[in-house]
Every structure is written in structure tokens, then in C-alpha cells.
All heavy atoms as a GROMACS GRO file, in nm:
protein
  600
    1MET      N    1   0.084  -0.117   0.000
    1MET     CA    2   0.000   0.000   0.000
    1MET      C    3   0.089   0.124   0.000
    1MET      O    4   0.184   0.133   0.076
    1MET     CB    5  -0.089  -0.001   0.123
    1MET     CG    6  -0.182   0.111   0.130
    1MET     SD    7  -0.297   0.084   0.264
    1MET     CE    8  -0.371   0.241   0.269
    2SER      N    9   0.056   0.219  -0.084
    2SER     CA   10   0.137   0.340  -0.093
    2SER      C   11   0.075   0.454  -0.015
    2SER      O   12  -0.042   0.451   0.020
    2SER     CB   13   0.156   0.380  -0.239
    2SER     OG   14   0.034   0.423  -0.293
    3ARG      N   15   0.157   0.555   0.008
    3ARG     CA   16   0.114   0.674   0.080
    3ARG      C   17   0.142   0.796  -0.006
    3ARG      O   18   0.251   0.811  -0.061
    3ARG     CB   19   0.193   0.682   0.210
    3ARG     CG   20   0.140   0.781   0.308
    3ARG     CD   21   0.215   0.769   0.436
    3ARG     NE   22   0.330   0.859   0.425
    3ARG     CZ   23   0.425   0.870   0.514
    3ARG    NH1   24   0.424   0.794   0.620
    3ARG    NH2   25   0.523   0.955   0.497
    4LEU      N   26   0.044   0.884  -0.020
    4LEU     CA   27   0.061   1.007  -0.098
    4LEU      C   28   0.148   1.104  -0.017
    4LEU      O   29   0.116   1.138   0.096
    4LEU     CB   30  -0.075   1.069  -0.127
    4LEU     CG   31  -0.074   1.204  -0.200
    4LEU    CD1   32  -0.015   1.188  -0.340
    4LEU    CD2   33  -0.213   1.260  -0.206
    5ILE      N   34   0.258   1.148  -0.077
    5ILE     CA   35   0.349   1.241  -0.010
    5ILE      C   36   0.318   1.385  -0.052
    5ILE      O   37   0.305   1.473   0.031
    5ILE     CB   38   0.496   1.208  -0.044
    5ILE    CG1   39   0.529   1.065   0.000
    5ILE    CG2   40   0.591   1.307   0.019
    5ILE    CD1   41   0.519   1.041   0.147
    6SER      N   42   0.308   1.409  -0.183
    6SER     CA   43   0.279   1.544  -0.231
    6SER      C   44   0.215   1.538  -0.369
    6SER      O   45   0.224   1.438  -0.438
    6SER     CB   46   0.407   1.628  -0.236
    6SER     OG   47   0.498   1.574  -0.330
    7ARG      N   48   0.151   1.648  -0.406
    7ARG     CA   49   0.088   1.659  -0.538
    7ARG      C   50   0.130   1.790  -0.601
    7ARG      O   51   0.127   1.894  -0.537
    7ARG     CB   52  -0.064   1.654  -0.526
    7ARG     CG   53  -0.134   1.685  -0.658
    7ARG     CD   54  -0.267   1.618  -0.671
    7ARG     NE   55  -0.335   1.654  -0.794
    7ARG     CZ   56  -0.312   1.600  -0.913
    7ARG    NH1   57  -0.223   1.504  -0.923
    7ARG    NH2   58  -0.378   1.639  -1.019
    8ASP      N   59   0.168   1.783  -0.728
    8ASP     CA   60   0.201   1.902  -0.806
    8ASP      C   61   0.088   1.923  -0.907
    8ASP      O   62   0.081   1.854  -1.008
    8ASP     CB   63   0.334   1.882  -0.879
    8ASP     CG   64   0.378   2.005  -0.956
    8ASP    OD1   65   0.300   2.103  -0.962
    8ASP    OD2   66   0.490   2.003  -1.009
    9PRO      N   67  -0.005   2.018  -0.879
    9PRO     CA   68  -0.121   2.034  -0.968
    9PRO      C   69  -0.085   2.087  -1.106
    9PRO      O   70  -0.155   2.059  -1.203
    9PRO     CB   71  -0.210   2.133  -0.893
    9PRO     CG   72  -0.121   2.205  -0.800
    9PRO     CD   73  -0.010   2.110  -0.766
   10PHE      N   74   0.024   2.161  -1.119
   10PHE     CA   75   0.061   2.215  -1.250
   10PHE      C   76   0.120   2.106  -1.339
   10PHE      O   77   0.094   2.102  -1.459
   10PHE     CB   78   0.159   2.331  -1.233
   10PHE     CG   79   0.097   2.447  -1.161
   10PHE    CD1   80   0.129   2.474  -1.030
   10PHE    CD2   81   0.003   2.528  -1.224
   10PHE    CE1   82   0.070   2.579  -0.962
   10PHE    CE2   83  -0.056   2.633  -1.157
   10PHE     CZ   84  -0.023   2.659  -1.026
   11ALA      N   85   0.199   2.016  -1.282
   11ALA     CA   86   0.254   1.904  -1.359
   11ALA      C   87   0.156   1.787  -1.364
   11ALA      O   88   0.177   1.693  -1.438
   11ALA     CB   89   0.385   1.858  -1.297
   12ARG      N   90   0.050   1.795  -1.281
   12ARG     CA   91  -0.053   1.691  -1.272
   12ARG      C   92   0.008   1.556  -1.239
   12ARG      O   93  -0.013   1.456  -1.306
   12ARG     CB   94  -0.136   1.686  -1.399
   12ARG     CG   95  -0.209   1.814  -1.423
   12ARG     CD   96  -0.303   1.817  -1.536
   12ARG     NE   97  -0.291   1.708  -1.631
   12ARG     CZ   98  -0.359   1.702  -1.743
   12ARG    NH1   99  -0.442   1.797  -1.774
   12ARG    NH2  100  -0.345   1.602  -1.825
   13GLN      N  101   0.088   1.555  -1.130
   13GLN     CA  102   0.149   1.431  -1.084
   13GLN      C  103   0.160   1.430  -0.932
   13GLN      O  104   0.156   1.534  -0.868
   13GLN     CB  105   0.286   1.412  -1.148
   13GLN     CG  106   0.387   1.519  -1.116
   13GLN     CD  107   0.514   1.501  -1.196
   13GLN    OE1  108   0.518   1.426  -1.291
   13GLN    NE2  109   0.619   1.568  -1.156
   14GLU      N  110   0.171   1.309  -0.878
   14GLU     CA  111   0.178   1.288  -0.733
   14GLU      C  112   0.303   1.207  -0.700
   14GLU      O  113   0.341   1.117  -0.775
   14GLU     CB  114   0.057   1.210  -0.684
   14GLU     CG  115  -0.074   1.275  -0.713
   14GLU     CD  116  -0.192   1.186  -0.682
   14GLU    OE1  117  -0.175   1.062  -0.676
   14GLU    OE2  118  -0.302   1.240  -0.663
   15LEU      N  119   0.363   1.236  -0.585
   15LEU     CA  120   0.475   1.157  -0.533
   15LEU      C  121   0.419   1.064  -0.426
   15LEU      O  122   0.352   1.109  -0.333
   15LEU     CB  123   0.582   1.247  -0.474
   15LEU     CG  124   0.701   1.176  -0.410
   15LEU    CD1  125   0.781   1.100  -0.517
   15LEU    CD2  126   0.791   1.274  -0.337
   16HIS      N  127   0.445   0.934  -0.440
   16HIS     CA  128   0.398   0.833  -0.346
   16HIS      C  129   0.518   0.762  -0.285
   16HIS      O  130   0.624   0.753  -0.346
   16HIS     CB  131   0.312   0.728  -0.417
   16HIS     CG  132   0.182   0.779  -0.465
   16HIS    ND1  133   0.065   0.762  -0.394
   16HIS    CD2  134   0.147   0.848  -0.577
   16HIS    CE1  135  -0.034   0.817  -0.461
   16HIS    NE2  136   0.012   0.869  -0.572
   17SER      N  137   0.499   0.706  -0.165
   17SER     CA  138   0.601   0.622  -0.103
   17SER      C  139   0.538   0.490  -0.061
   17SER      O  140   0.416   0.481  -0.043
   17SER     CB  141   0.663   0.691   0.019
   17SER     OG  142   0.573   0.692   0.126
   18PHE      N  143   0.622   0.390  -0.046
   18PHE     CA  144   0.577   0.260   0.003
   18PHE      C  145   0.689   0.200   0.089
   18PHE      O  146   0.805   0.232   0.071
   18PHE     CB  147   0.539   0.166  -0.112
   18PHE     CG  148   0.651   0.142  -0.210
   18PHE    CD1  149   0.734   0.034  -0.197
   18PHE    CD2  150   0.671   0.230  -0.316
   18PHE    CE1  151   0.837   0.012  -0.286
   18PHE    CE2  152   0.772   0.209  -0.407
   18PHE     CZ  153   0.856   0.099  -0.392
   19ARG      N  154   0.650   0.117   0.184
   19ARG     CA  155   0.747   0.055   0.275
   19ARG      C  156   0.801  -0.075   0.218
   19ARG      O  157   0.727  -0.154   0.161
   19ARG     CB  158   0.683   0.022   0.410
   19ARG     CG  159   0.678   0.137   0.502
   19ARG     CD  160   0.633   0.092   0.638
   19ARG     NE  161   0.621   0.209   0.725
   19ARG     CZ  162   0.580   0.206   0.848
   19ARG    NH1  163   0.542   0.093   0.903
   19ARG    NH2  164   0.573   0.316   0.919
   20VAL      N  165   0.931  -0.096   0.241
   20VAL     CA  166   0.996  -0.221   0.207
   20VAL      C  167   1.068  -0.266   0.333
   20VAL      O  168   1.158  -0.196   0.381
   20VAL     CB  169   1.096  -0.204   0.090
   20VAL    CG1  170   1.169  -0.334   0.063
   20VAL    CG2  171   1.026  -0.152  -0.033
   21TYR      N  172   1.026  -0.380   0.389
   21TYR     CA  173   1.091  -0.431   0.509
   21TYR      C  174   1.222  -0.497   0.470
   21TYR      O  175   1.229  -0.573   0.374
   21TYR     CB  176   0.998  -0.528   0.583
   21TYR     CG  177   0.880  -0.455   0.642
   21TYR    CD1  178   0.759  -0.450   0.576
   21TYR    CD2  179   0.892  -0.388   0.762
   21TYR    CE1  180   0.652  -0.381   0.628
   21TYR    CE2  181   0.786  -0.319   0.816
   21TYR     CZ  182   0.666  -0.315   0.749
   21TYR     OH  183   0.560  -0.245   0.801
   22VAL      N  184   1.328  -0.464   0.544
   22VAL     CA  185   1.463  -0.512   0.510
   22VAL      C  186   1.522  -0.591   0.626
   22VAL      O  187   1.479  -0.579   0.740
   22VAL     CB  188   1.556  -0.394   0.474
   22VAL    CG1  189   1.507  -0.322   0.351
   22VAL    CG2  190   1.569  -0.295   0.589
   23ASN      N  191   1.625  -0.669   0.594
   23ASN     CA  192   1.699  -0.739   0.698
   23ASN      C  193   1.817  -0.653   0.741
   23ASN      O  194   1.823  -0.535   0.710
   23ASN     CB  195   1.743  -0.877   0.648
   23ASN     CG  196   1.824  -0.867   0.520
   23ASN    OD1  197   1.874  -0.762   0.486
   23ASN    ND2  198   1.836  -0.977   0.449
   24ALA      N  199   1.912  -0.710   0.809
   24ALA     CA  200   2.026  -0.633   0.861
   24ALA      C  201   2.114  -0.578   0.750
   24ALA      O  202   2.191  -0.485   0.772
   24ALA     CB  203   2.108  -0.721   0.954
   25ILE      N  204   2.106  -0.633   0.629
   25ILE     CA  205   2.193  -0.590   0.520
   25ILE      C  206   2.142  -0.462   0.454
   25ILE      O  207   2.220  -0.379   0.411
   25ILE     CB  208   2.206  -0.703   0.415
   25ILE    CG1  209   2.269  -0.824   0.480
   25ILE    CG2  210   2.286  -0.658   0.296
   25ILE    CD1  211   2.268  -0.948   0.394
   26GLY      N  212   2.012  -0.442   0.444
   26GLY     CA  213   1.956  -0.328   0.373
   26GLY      C  214   1.982  -0.196   0.444
   26GLY      O  215   1.977  -0.189   0.567
   27SER      N  216   2.009  -0.091   0.366
   27SER     CA  217   2.030   0.040   0.425
   27SER      C  218   1.996   0.149   0.323
   27SER      O  219   1.986   0.122   0.203
   27SER     CB  220   2.174   0.058   0.473
   27SER     OG  221   2.264   0.047   0.364
   28CYS      N  222   1.980   0.271   0.370
   28CYS     CA  223   1.945   0.385   0.287
   28CYS      C  224   2.052   0.407   0.181
   28CYS      O  225   2.171   0.403   0.211
   28CYS     CB  226   1.930   0.508   0.374
   28CYS     SG  227   1.898   0.662   0.285
   29LYS      N  228   2.011   0.434   0.059
   29LYS     CA  229   2.105   0.454  -0.052
   29LYS      C  230   2.187   0.581  -0.032
   29LYS      O  231   2.298   0.590  -0.082
   29LYS     CB  232   2.026   0.462  -0.182
   29LYS     CG  233   2.108   0.468  -0.305
   29LYS     CD  234   2.064   0.363  -0.400
   29LYS     CE  235   2.146   0.371  -0.526
   29LYS     NZ  236   2.196   0.242  -0.564
   30TRP      N  237   2.136   0.679   0.043
   30TRP     CA  238   2.207   0.805   0.061
   30TRP      C  239   2.289   0.808   0.190
   30TRP      O  240   2.408   0.835   0.186
   30TRP     CB  241   2.108   0.920   0.060
   30TRP     CG  242   2.172   1.055   0.072
   30TRP    CD1  243   2.167   1.138   0.179
   30TRP    CD2  244   2.251   1.121  -0.026
   30TRP    NE1  245   2.237   1.253   0.154
   30TRP    CE2  246   2.291   1.245   0.029
   30TRP    CE3  247   2.294   1.088  -0.154
   30TRP    CZ2  248   2.370   1.336  -0.041
   30TRP    CZ3  249   2.372   1.179  -0.222
   30TRP    CH2  250   2.410   1.302  -0.166
   31CYS      N  251   2.229   0.778   0.304
   31CYS     CA  252   2.300   0.795   0.432
   31CYS      C  253   2.338   0.664   0.500
   31CYS      O  254   2.418   0.664   0.594
   31CYS     CB  255   2.217   0.880   0.527
   31CYS     SG  256   2.071   0.798   0.592
   32GLY      N  257   2.280   0.552   0.458
   32GLY     CA  258   2.317   0.423   0.515
   32GLY      C  259   2.240   0.378   0.637
   32GLY      O  260   2.269   0.274   0.693
   33SER      N  261   2.139   0.454   0.680
   33SER     CA  262   2.062   0.414   0.799
   33SER      C  263   1.932   0.346   0.758
   33SER      O  264   1.903   0.330   0.641
   33SER     CB  265   2.034   0.536   0.886
   33SER     OG  266   1.948   0.624   0.818
   34THR      N  267   1.853   0.304   0.858
   34THR     CA  268   1.723   0.244   0.835
   34THR      C  269   1.622   0.308   0.931
   34THR      O  270   1.659   0.381   1.021
   34THR     CB  271   1.722   0.092   0.858
   34THR    OG1  272   1.762   0.067   0.993
   34THR    CG2  273   1.813   0.020   0.761
   35ARG      N  274   1.495   0.278   0.911
   35ARG     CA  275   1.388   0.319   1.002
   35ARG      C  276   1.339   0.194   1.074
   35ARG      O  277   1.364   0.083   1.030
   35ARG     CB  278   1.272   0.381   0.923
   35ARG     CG  279   1.306   0.497   0.833
   35ARG     CD  280   1.332   0.623   0.907
   35ARG     NE  281   1.219   0.664   0.986
   35ARG     CZ  282   1.161   0.781   0.978
   35ARG    NH1  283   1.203   0.870   0.892
   35ARG    NH2  284   1.060   0.811   1.057
   36ALA      N  285   1.264   0.212   1.182
   36ALA     CA  286   1.211   0.098   1.256
   36ALA      C  287   1.070   0.128   1.304
   36ALA      O  288   1.037   0.242   1.338
   36ALA     CB  289   1.299   0.063   1.374
   37THR      N  290   0.985   0.024   1.304
   37THR     CA  291   0.851   0.037   1.358
   37THR      C  292   0.858   0.028   1.510
   37THR      O  293   0.965   0.004   1.567
   37THR     CB  294   0.760  -0.075   1.305
   37THR    OG1  295   0.811  -0.199   1.349
   37THR    CG2  296   0.752  -0.072   1.153
   38LYS      N  297   0.745   0.045   1.576
   38LYS     CA  298   0.742   0.034   1.723
   38LYS      C  299   0.781  -0.106   1.770
   38LYS      O  300   0.831  -0.123   1.880
   38LYS     CB  301   0.604   0.069   1.776
   38LYS     CG  302   0.571   0.215   1.761
   38LYS     CD  303   0.433   0.245   1.817
   38LYS     CE  304   0.399   0.391   1.798
   38LYS     NZ  305   0.267   0.424   1.850
   39THR      N  306   0.756  -0.206   1.686
   39THR     CA  307   0.790  -0.344   1.723
   39THR      C  308   0.933  -0.380   1.686
   39THR      O  309   0.978  -0.490   1.716
   39THR     CB  310   0.695  -0.444   1.656
   39THR    OG1  311   0.706  -0.430   1.514
   39THR    CG2  312   0.551  -0.420   1.699
   40GLY      N  313   1.005  -0.289   1.621
   40GLY     CA  314   1.145  -0.312   1.590
   40GLY      C  315   1.174  -0.364   1.450
   40GLY      O  316   1.290  -0.389   1.417
   41ARG      N  317   1.071  -0.381   1.366
   41ARG     CA  318   1.095  -0.424   1.228
   41ARG      C  319   1.159  -0.311   1.149
   41ARG      O  320   1.110  -0.199   1.150
   41ARG     CB  321   0.965  -0.465   1.160
   41ARG     CG  322   0.911  -0.596   1.208
   41ARG     CD  323   0.791  -0.639   1.129
   41ARG     NE  324   0.832  -0.680   0.995
   41ARG     CZ  325   0.747  -0.707   0.898
   41ARG    NH1  326   0.617  -0.696   0.917
   41ARG    NH2  327   0.791  -0.743   0.781
   42ARG      N  328   1.268  -0.339   1.082
   42ARG     CA  329   1.340  -0.239   1.004
   42ARG      C  330   1.280  -0.226   0.864
   42ARG      O  331   1.241  -0.326   0.805
   42ARG     CB  332   1.487  -0.275   0.994
   42ARG     CG  333   1.552  -0.284   1.130
   42ARG     CD  334   1.685  -0.214   1.128
   42ARG     NE  335   1.741  -0.208   1.261
   42ARG     CZ  336   1.737  -0.099   1.336
   42ARG    NH1  337   1.682   0.010   1.292
   42ARG    NH2  338   1.790  -0.100   1.456
   43TYR      N  339   1.271  -0.102   0.815
   43TYR     CA  340   1.215  -0.078   0.682
   43TYR      C  341   1.281   0.042   0.618
   43TYR      O  342   1.345   0.125   0.683
   43TYR     CB  343   1.064  -0.059   0.688
   43TYR     CG  344   1.018   0.070   0.754
   43TYR    CD1  345   0.997   0.184   0.678
   43TYR    CD2  346   0.997   0.076   0.891
   43TYR    CE1  347   0.954   0.302   0.738
   43TYR    CE2  348   0.954   0.193   0.952
   43TYR     CZ  349   0.933   0.306   0.874
   43TYR     OH  350   0.893   0.421   0.933
   44LEU      N  351   1.264   0.052   0.487
   44LEU     CA  352   1.304   0.168   0.407
   44LEU      C  353   1.185   0.206   0.320
   44LEU      O  354   1.090   0.129   0.306
   44LEU     CB  355   1.425   0.134   0.320
   44LEU     CG  356   1.554   0.105   0.396
   44LEU    CD1  357   1.658   0.047   0.302
   44LEU    CD2  358   1.606   0.231   0.462
   45ASN      N  359   1.191   0.325   0.263
   45ASN     CA  360   1.084   0.373   0.177
   45ASN      C  361   1.129   0.375   0.032
   45ASN      O  362   1.239   0.421   0.001
   45ASN     CB  363   1.042   0.515   0.217
   45ASN     CG  364   0.980   0.519   0.353
   45ASN    OD1  365   0.897   0.437   0.387
   45ASN    ND2  366   1.021   0.615   0.434
   46GLY      N  367   1.041   0.325  -0.055
   46GLY     CA  368   1.060   0.339  -0.199
   46GLY      C  369   0.968   0.450  -0.246
   46GLY      O  370   0.863   0.476  -0.185
   47TYR      N  371   1.003   0.518  -0.354
   47TYR     CA  372   0.925   0.631  -0.402
   47TYR      C  373   0.894   0.615  -0.551
   47TYR      O  374   0.973   0.557  -0.625
   47TYR     CB  375   1.000   0.762  -0.380
   47TYR     CG  376   1.017   0.797  -0.235
   47TYR    CD1  377   1.127   0.752  -0.164
   47TYR    CD2  378   0.922   0.872  -0.168
   47TYR    CE1  379   1.142   0.782  -0.030
   47TYR    CE2  380   0.936   0.902  -0.035
   47TYR     CZ  381   1.046   0.857   0.034
   47TYR     OH  382   1.060   0.886   0.166
   48TYR      N  383   0.780   0.669  -0.592
   48TYR     CA  384   0.745   0.674  -0.734
   48TYR      C  385   0.654   0.792  -0.760
   48TYR      O  386   0.589   0.844  -0.670
   48TYR     CB  387   0.680   0.544  -0.781
   48TYR     CG  388   0.546   0.512  -0.722
   48TYR    CD1  389   0.429   0.555  -0.782
   48TYR    CD2  390   0.536   0.438  -0.604
   48TYR    CE1  391   0.304   0.524  -0.728
   48TYR    CE2  392   0.413   0.407  -0.549
   48TYR     CZ  393   0.297   0.450  -0.612
   48TYR     OH  394   0.176   0.420  -0.558
   49ILE      N  395   0.654   0.836  -0.887
   49ILE     CA  396   0.566   0.944  -0.931
   49ILE      C  397   0.457   0.883  -1.017
   49ILE      O  398   0.484   0.799  -1.103
   49ILE     CB  399   0.644   1.050  -1.010
   49ILE    CG1  400   0.734   1.129  -0.916
   49ILE    CG2  401   0.549   1.144  -1.084
   49ILE    CD1  402   0.813   1.238  -0.980
   50GLU      N  403   0.333   0.924  -0.992
   50GLU     CA  404   0.221   0.880  -1.072
   50GLU      C  405   0.152   1.003  -1.130
   50GLU      O  406   0.120   1.096  -1.057
   50GLU     CB  407   0.123   0.799  -0.987
   50GLU     CG  408   0.010   0.738  -1.065
   50GLU     CD  409  -0.076   0.646  -0.981
   50GLU    OE1  410  -0.028   0.593  -0.881
   50GLU    OE2  411  -0.192   0.629  -1.018
   51ASN      N  412   0.131   1.003  -1.262
   51ASN     CA  413   0.064   1.117  -1.322
   51ASN      C  414  -0.087   1.092  -1.331
   51ASN      O  415  -0.134   0.984  -1.296
   51ASN     CB  416   0.124   1.153  -1.459
   51ASN     CG  417   0.105   1.045  -1.562
   51ASN    OD1  418   0.023   0.955  -1.546
   51ASN    ND2  419   0.182   1.053  -1.669
   52ASP      N  420  -0.161   1.191  -1.376
   52ASP     CA  421  -0.307   1.180  -1.379
   52ASP      C  422  -0.357   1.072  -1.475
   52ASP      O  423  -0.468   1.024  -1.462
   52ASP     CB  424  -0.370   1.314  -1.415
   52ASP     CG  425  -0.369   1.411  -1.298
   52ASP    OD1  426  -0.335   1.368  -1.186
   52ASP    OD2  427  -0.402   1.530  -1.319
   53ALA      N  428  -0.276   1.036  -1.574
   53ALA     CA  429  -0.314   0.931  -1.669
   53ALA      C  430  -0.291   0.792  -1.612
   53ALA      O  431  -0.328   0.693  -1.674
   53ALA     CB  432  -0.237   0.947  -1.798
   54GLY      N  433  -0.228   0.783  -1.495
   54GLY     CA  434  -0.205   0.654  -1.430
   54GLY      C  435  -0.067   0.595  -1.456
   54GLY      O  436  -0.038   0.486  -1.410
   55ARG      N  437   0.018   0.666  -1.529
   55ARG     CA  438   0.153   0.617  -1.556
   55ARG      C  439   0.238   0.629  -1.429
   55ARG      O  440   0.237   0.731  -1.362
   55ARG     CB  441   0.217   0.697  -1.668
   55ARG     CG  442   0.354   0.647  -1.704
   55ARG     CD  443   0.405   0.714  -1.830
   55ARG     NE  444   0.536   0.661  -1.862
   55ARG     CZ  445   0.645   0.734  -1.875
   55ARG    NH1  446   0.637   0.865  -1.862
   55ARG    NH2  447   0.759   0.679  -1.902
   56ARG      N  448   0.312   0.523  -1.400
   56ARG     CA  449   0.394   0.517  -1.279
   56ARG      C  450   0.541   0.516  -1.316
   56ARG      O  451   0.585   0.437  -1.398
   56ARG     CB  452   0.359   0.391  -1.201
   56ARG     CG  453   0.434   0.374  -1.073
   56ARG     CD  454   0.387   0.252  -0.999
   56ARG     NE  455   0.483   0.215  -0.897
   56ARG     CZ  456   0.457   0.139  -0.794
   56ARG    NH1  457   0.337   0.088  -0.781
   56ARG    NH2  458   0.548   0.110  -0.706
   57ASP      N  459   0.620   0.606  -1.254
   57ASP     CA  460   0.763   0.616  -1.278
   57ASP      C  461   0.836   0.591  -1.146
   57ASP      O  462   0.839   0.678  -1.059
   57ASP     CB  463   0.795   0.755  -1.334
   57ASP     CG  464   0.943   0.775  -1.363
   57ASP    OD1  465   1.011   0.675  -1.394
   57ASP    OD2  466   0.989   0.890  -1.355
   58ASP      N  467   0.892   0.471  -1.131
   58ASP     CA  468   0.963   0.435  -1.008
   58ASP      C  469   1.097   0.506  -0.999
   58ASP      O  470   1.168   0.519  -1.098
   58ASP     CB  471   0.986   0.283  -1.002
   58ASP     CG  472   0.857   0.207  -0.985
   58ASP    OD1  473   0.768   0.256  -0.916
   58ASP    OD2  474   0.848   0.096  -1.041
   59HIS      N  475   1.131   0.552  -0.879
   59HIS     CA  476   1.262   0.612  -0.853
   59HIS      C  477   1.357   0.504  -0.803
   59HIS      O  478   1.317   0.419  -0.724
   59HIS     CB  479   1.251   0.723  -0.750
   59HIS     CG  480   1.177   0.843  -0.801
   59HIS    ND1  481   1.163   0.957  -0.728
   59HIS    CD2  482   1.115   0.868  -0.918
   59HIS    CE1  483   1.095   1.046  -0.798
   59HIS    NE2  484   1.064   0.993  -0.913
   60LEU      N  485   1.480   0.511  -0.847
   60LEU     CA  486   1.578   0.411  -0.808
   60LEU      C  487   1.621   0.429  -0.662
   60LEU      O  488   1.637   0.541  -0.615
   60LEU     CB  489   1.702   0.421  -0.897
   60LEU     CG  490   1.678   0.391  -1.045
   60LEU    CD1  491   1.806   0.414  -1.124
   60LEU    CD2  492   1.629   0.249  -1.063
   61GLY      N  493   1.638   0.318  -0.591
   61GLY     CA  494   1.689   0.320  -0.456
   61GLY      C  495   1.582   0.317  -0.349
   61GLY      O  496   1.466   0.350  -0.373
   62LEU      N  497   1.624   0.275  -0.230
   62LEU     CA  498   1.540   0.277  -0.110
   62LEU      C  499   1.603   0.374  -0.012
   62LEU      O  500   1.725   0.377   0.005
   62LEU     CB  501   1.531   0.137  -0.049
   62LEU     CG  502   1.464   0.032  -0.137
   62LEU    CD1  503   1.477  -0.105  -0.073
   62LEU    CD2  504   1.320   0.066  -0.161
   63PHE      N  505   1.517   0.452   0.057
   63PHE     CA  506   1.565   0.561   0.141
   63PHE      C  507   1.497   0.559   0.277
   63PHE      O  508   1.384   0.515   0.290
   63PHE     CB  509   1.540   0.695   0.072
   63PHE     CG  510   1.603   0.704  -0.064
   63PHE    CD1  511   1.532   0.670  -0.178
   63PHE    CD2  512   1.735   0.742  -0.077
   63PHE    CE1  513   1.590   0.676  -0.302
   63PHE    CE2  514   1.795   0.747  -0.202
   63PHE     CZ  515   1.723   0.714  -0.314
   64CYS      N  516   1.566   0.614   0.378
   64CYS     CA  517   1.509   0.620   0.512
   64CYS      C  518   1.412   0.736   0.528
   64CYS      O  519   1.324   0.733   0.614
   64CYS     CB  520   1.620   0.628   0.617
   64CYS     SG  521   1.718   0.779   0.608
   65SER      N  522   1.424   0.840   0.444
   65SER     CA  523   1.336   0.957   0.455
   65SER      C  524   1.323   1.027   0.320
   65SER      O  525   1.401   1.002   0.227
   65SER     CB  526   1.392   1.055   0.558
   65SER     OG  527   1.516   1.106   0.511
   66LYS      N  528   1.227   1.118   0.312
   66LYS     CA  529   1.208   1.193   0.189
   66LYS      C  530   1.325   1.287   0.164
   66LYS      O  531   1.364   1.311   0.050
   66LYS     CB  532   1.078   1.272   0.194
   66LYS     CG  533   1.050   1.344   0.062
   66LYS     CD  534   0.918   1.416   0.064
   66LYS     CE  535   0.889   1.488  -0.066
   66LYS     NZ  536   0.987   1.588  -0.103
   67SER      N  537   1.385   1.339   0.270
   67SER     CA  538   1.499   1.430   0.252
   67SER      C  539   1.619   1.356   0.191
   67SER      O  540   1.689   1.411   0.106
   67SER     CB  541   1.537   1.498   0.382
   67SER     OG  542   1.577   1.404   0.478
   68CYS      N  543   1.643   1.232   0.232
   68CYS     CA  544   1.750   1.153   0.170
   68CYS      C  545   1.717   1.126   0.024
   68CYS      O  546   1.804   1.131  -0.063
   68CYS     CB  547   1.772   1.022   0.244
   68CYS     SG  548   1.869   1.038   0.395
   69HIS      N  549   1.591   1.095  -0.005
   69HIS     CA  550   1.546   1.074  -0.144
   69HIS      C  551   1.570   1.199  -0.227
   69HIS      O  552   1.625   1.194  -0.338
   69HIS     CB  553   1.398   1.037  -0.145
   69HIS     CG  554   1.334   1.044  -0.279
   69HIS    ND1  555   1.269   1.158  -0.323
   69HIS    CD2  556   1.329   0.956  -0.380
   69HIS    CE1  557   1.224   1.136  -0.444
   69HIS    NE2  558   1.259   1.014  -0.483
   70ASP      N  559   1.531   1.315  -0.175
   70ASP     CA  560   1.547   1.441  -0.248
   70ASP      C  561   1.693   1.476  -0.269
   70ASP      O  562   1.731   1.523  -0.376
   70ASP     CB  563   1.475   1.554  -0.175
   70ASP     CG  564   1.324   1.536  -0.175
   70ASP    OD1  565   1.273   1.452  -0.252
   70ASP    OD2  566   1.257   1.605  -0.096
   71ASP      N  567   1.777   1.454  -0.168
   71ASP     CA  568   1.921   1.482  -0.183
   71ASP      C  569   1.984   1.390  -0.288
   71ASP      O  570   2.067   1.434  -0.366
   71ASP     CB  571   1.993   1.464  -0.049
   71ASP     CG  572   1.961   1.574   0.049
   71ASP    OD1  573   1.910   1.680   0.006
   71ASP    OD2  574   1.987   1.554   0.169
   72TYR      N  575   1.946   1.265  -0.288
   72TYR     CA  576   2.004   1.169  -0.383
   72TYR      C  577   1.960   1.199  -0.526
   72TYR      O  578   2.040   1.194  -0.618
   72TYR     CB  579   1.963   1.027  -0.344
   72TYR     CG  580   2.023   0.921  -0.431
   72TYR    CD1  581   2.154   0.877  -0.408
   72TYR    CD2  582   1.952   0.863  -0.536
   72TYR    CE1  583   2.210   0.778  -0.487
   72TYR    CE2  584   2.008   0.765  -0.614
   72TYR     CZ  585   2.137   0.723  -0.590
   72TYR     OH  586   2.193   0.626  -0.670
   73HIS      N  587   1.832   1.231  -0.544
   73HIS     CA  588   1.778   1.255  -0.678
   73HIS      C  589   1.780   1.403  -0.717
   73HIS      O  590   1.734   1.438  -0.825
   73HIS     CB  591   1.636   1.202  -0.690
   73HIS     CG  592   1.630   1.052  -0.696
   73HIS    ND1  593   1.670   0.982  -0.805
   73HIS    CD2  594   1.593   0.960  -0.603
   73HIS    CE1  595   1.656   0.852  -0.783
   73HIS    NE2  596   1.609   0.837  -0.661
   74GLY      N  597   1.831   1.489  -0.630
   74GLY     CA  598   1.832   1.632  -0.654
   74GLY      C  599   1.928   1.674  -0.754
   74GLY      O  600   1.930   1.732  -0.850
   0.00000   0.00000   0.00000
């Protein structure tokens, strides 16, 4: 299940994120850290852009936060 992060009405596209649960090997592509749930399961976020026509453009890499994603793809 994805989560809507932001919408650009002029470009008519939305940025979405989704969780990917990782083991001890997985880490953020930019800073090398991970996130954790309250129960301790480690995860990273994947991101993609979806336009109004339904086309999906996946972004490369898994990240711990949107700021790491933006810095990497900036």
C-alpha cells in the first residue's frame, strides 16, 4: 500500500512512497541508515511518481526519509 506524499497540480502528478521491510543488510542509498517500527521491524521507503493518466515512474533506490530521497535525486 502506498502513501501520498505530495501533489504538483501544475505538472498533474503525485509523489507516493511505500514501505519495504529489510533485513540487517539493507540500508538507505544516501545515508546508510534504516527506520524501525514500534515493534522493531526495520524498513526503508521506496518512491514513485504517478501522473493523472495513471503512468507510474519508479525512482531508483530505497531511502530512510524523503529528505534523503530528495538529496540523492536532486
